[in-house]
PLY file of the C-alpha trace (Angstrom):
ply
format ascii 1.0
element vertex 70
property float x
property float y
property float z
element edge 69
property int vertex1
property int vertex2
end_header
107.00 95.57 85.60
110.52 94.90 86.42
111.23 94.59 90.13
114.28 96.89 89.67
111.94 99.76 88.71
109.24 99.10 91.25
109.11 96.64 94.04
105.66 96.51 95.42
104.85 95.12 98.87
101.86 95.23 101.17
103.30 97.93 103.29
102.72 100.32 100.64
99.00 99.44 100.36
98.72 99.74 104.23
100.48 103.23 104.01
97.84 104.40 101.40
95.10 103.45 103.90
96.71 104.94 106.75
97.07 108.14 105.15
93.37 108.00 103.90
94.23 107.83 100.38
91.49 105.37 99.43
91.59 106.12 95.74
95.26 105.28 95.73
94.79 102.09 97.88
91.97 101.07 95.56
94.24 101.33 92.54
97.11 99.43 94.29
94.60 96.74 95.15
93.38 96.72 91.63
96.91 96.45 90.21
98.59 94.15 92.81
95.87 92.04 94.29
97.93 88.87 93.57
100.92 90.27 95.65
98.47 91.30 98.43
97.54 87.70 98.89
100.80 87.19 100.66
100.17 89.48 103.37
100.49 88.41 106.98
97.59 88.03 109.05
98.44 91.17 111.20
98.52 93.10 107.82
95.28 91.86 106.69
93.74 92.71 109.97
95.31 96.22 109.76
93.81 96.71 106.34
90.42 95.54 107.35
90.30 97.89 110.39
91.47 100.80 108.33
88.70 100.24 105.60
85.84 99.64 108.30
87.11 102.78 110.28
87.08 104.90 106.93
83.29 104.77 106.79
83.36 107.01 110.10
85.27 109.70 108.30
83.37 112.30 106.26
85.93 112.64 103.60
84.05 111.45 100.63
85.45 108.76 98.19
82.76 106.44 99.11
83.06 104.59 95.86
86.54 103.82 96.53
85.90 102.73 100.00
82.96 100.58 98.76
85.41 98.84 96.24
88.01 98.10 98.90
85.22 96.45 101.08
84.31 94.19 98.35
0 1
1 2
2 3
3 4
4 5
5 6
6 7
7 8
8 9
9 10
10 11
11 12
12 13
13 14
14 15
15 16
16 17
17 18
18 19
19 20
20 21
21 22
22 23
23 24
24 25
25 26
26 27
27 28
28 29
29 30
30 31
31 32
32 33
33 34
34 35
35 36
36 37
37 38
38 39
39 40
40 41
41 42
42 43
43 44
44 45
45 46
46 47
47 48
48 49
49 50
50 51
51 52
52 53
53 54
54 55
55 56
56 57
57 58
58 59
59 60
60 61
61 62
62 63
63 64
64 65
65 66
66 67
67 68
68 69
């Protein structure tokens, strides 16, 4: 996709995790995993903490959470 149309960066993935939109985060990860490899160590740590903390929330979406853990 042309960057003029949609410019993806890791902050969008982190925002999806922050908003507890695990289905959207899984979709973003699936489509943009190569871009997510360029995340800073702080962003990676934030993502890991958000995914691990998601298991304490009783909001369903277990299949998407499991996908993100893999």
